[in-house]
N, C-alpha and C positions, 0 to 999 in steps of 0.2 A: 552463476548469477541468479539473484532473487528479485522478485517484484514484491514491494511492500504495499501498505495501504494507500499511500500517496506517492506517486512517481512522476518524474519528468524524463522522457526519453528524447534525447537530441538526435535527430536523424534527417537525412535528405530523402529518404525513401519511406514516405508515410504509409503507403499501402502495404509494403513488406512488414513494417513495424506492427501495423494492425493485425495482419495475418499471424505474426509471431506471437503476439499477446493472446489472441483467440486460441491458438494452438496450445499455448502454455496452460490455459485453463480448460482445455479439452472441449472448447465450444465449437461445434461443427457448423452451426448456422446461426446467423443473427436475425434471419427472417422471422418475424412474429415472435421473437424471443423476448419475454417480458423482463428479463434480468440483465439485458445488455443495452446500453445506450451509447450511440456514437454521435458526437456533436461536431458539426463542421460549419464552415462559412456558407451561408445561403447563396445561391446563384445570384449574381448581380450586386452582391454586397461586398464590402471590404472589411467588415468586422463581424464577429460573432455577437449577436444581440444580447444585451444584458438580460432580457426577458427569458432567453433560453437557459442561461446559467442559473437564474432563479428557479426555473422549473426543475433543474437538476437537483437542487437542494431538497425539493419536495419529493422527487422521485426516489432518491437514495435513502430517504427515511423509511421507506416501505421494505420489509424483509423480502429476500429472494423467494421466487415462486417455484422454479424448477431447477435452478443451478445452486451450487454450494456457495457461490459468491454473487454479488451484484456488481457489475462492471460498468464503469464510465470510461470511455475513450474520447478525448478531445483532440480531434485532428487539427493540425496547423494552429496550435495554441498561441502562436505569435500574433494571431488575429483577434485575440481576446483583448479588449480595451481594459484600461486600468480599473474602470468601474466594474466590469465583468469579473476581473481577477479578484477584486476585493470582495465580491459576493461569495466567492468560493473559499475564502481564507478559513472560516470556521470549519467548513466541511473537510478541508485538507488537513487541518490540525487535529480534529477529533472526528474522524469518519466512524460510522458504525462498524462493529467488529466484522461484519460480513462484506464490507464494501472495499472495492479496489478502484482507485482512480488513477488514470494514466493520461498525462498531458504530453502530446507529441509536438515537437517544435524543431524547426531548422536552426534556431538560435536561442539558447538559454537567456542571452542578454535581453531578449525581447520581453521577458517576464519580470514581474516585480520581485525585489529581494525578499519581500515577505512571503511570496508564493514559493520561491526557490528554497527558502529556509525550512519549509514544511514538507519538502519532498525528498525522496531518494533520487539522485541524479544518475542517469544511465546513458552512456554513449552507445548508440545502437550498433555501430560498426564493430564494437568490441563485445557485443552481446551474443551469447549462444545459450539460449535458455533450454536446458534439457529437462525432461520429466523427472529424472531422479534427483534433480537439484531444486525441485519446487519447494517453497517454504513450508508446505504442510508436513514435510518430514522432519522439520527441525525439532518440534516438541518430542516426537518419538525418539529421536537420537538422544536428546537430553535425558529422557526417562530411562532409556534402555542401557545407557553407558555409565561408566563410573564418573566420579566427581572431577578427576583430572581431565578426562576427555571432554566433559561438558564445559569446563572453564576454558580449555583451549579453543573450543568451538566458539564461545562468546568472544574470546580474545580476537579471533580472526574476523568475526562479524563487526566488532566495534572499531576495527582499524579504519573503516571507511565512513563511520558515522560522523556527521557534522550537526551537532545540536540535539536537543531533547526530542524534537519532532520526529526524527528518524527512529529514536529509541522507542517512543510511544508506538510508532508503526510496527516495530518488531513485536511489542507486547500485543498489539491488536491482532497481528497475524497468529501469534501463539494462541490467543483466545479463539480465533477462527478454527485453528487446528484442533483445539480441545473439544470444540463442538462436534467435529468430525469423528473424533476418537472417544466420544463420550461413553461408549460401552466398555472401553478398555482402560480408562483413566479415572483416577480418584477425583470425584467432583470437588473436593476441597482445593484442588489445584487452581480452579477458576478464581476462587477468592484470593489466592496468593498472587495471581496475575493482576487482579484488580488493585491489590495493595501496592504493588510495584508501580503500576500505572499512575495511581494517585500520588505516589511520592514524586514521580517524574513531573507531573503536571502542577503540583502545588508546593513543592519545596525546591531548595537549591542543591539537591543531591547530585553528585557527579554521575554522569551517564554510565560509565563503566562500573562504578561501585553499585549503582542501582541494579544493573544487569547481573553482576556477580551475586548480589544479594538474592536476586530472583533464582539463580541456579542453586544456591544453598537452600533456599526455601523449598524448591522443587525436589531436592534430593533428600529432604528430611522425611 
């Protein structure tokens, strides 16, 4: 199981889900951590205020200070009003390459279709996020293995993709990995990732074809 740039985790155990996400990114403490933001419903309120989601947009635009990623977790996202959800649409669709956004909810139906379409959907009860499955290894696998293996890898990944938003999230994650591996990887690969991302965002290219093209470009 992988986390992408924008995710919705459906769960009845919010605290366990938060713990699992933090463990996934090897974040041991959120106390005074400048790169982790957890948003939840204020005491005495029935909704997460739109002012808080607006602050998230500003906060996520600043690069991480001590972590490799900048992480937003929205607990009980079913309490996001339609106006609050709408303020997050642009961020969910085009998050910074270092950003990871996780919406936790006990009911996906409580979220707008426009929000759902921009996120990877994960059922927490079926989720077992192991370190050796973290998405940062994906780029290394593609680079280190032959073309046939890499195409099979993308084939497996694209089985669960619904829409271009998830494909863009994959490219965003690859860009993040590229930054981590910058001492070992040809810097021209970043431009190739940017080109595929631009195709996904500005043309009618088929998602699978775009990702296959990416593999071919990376193997050249």
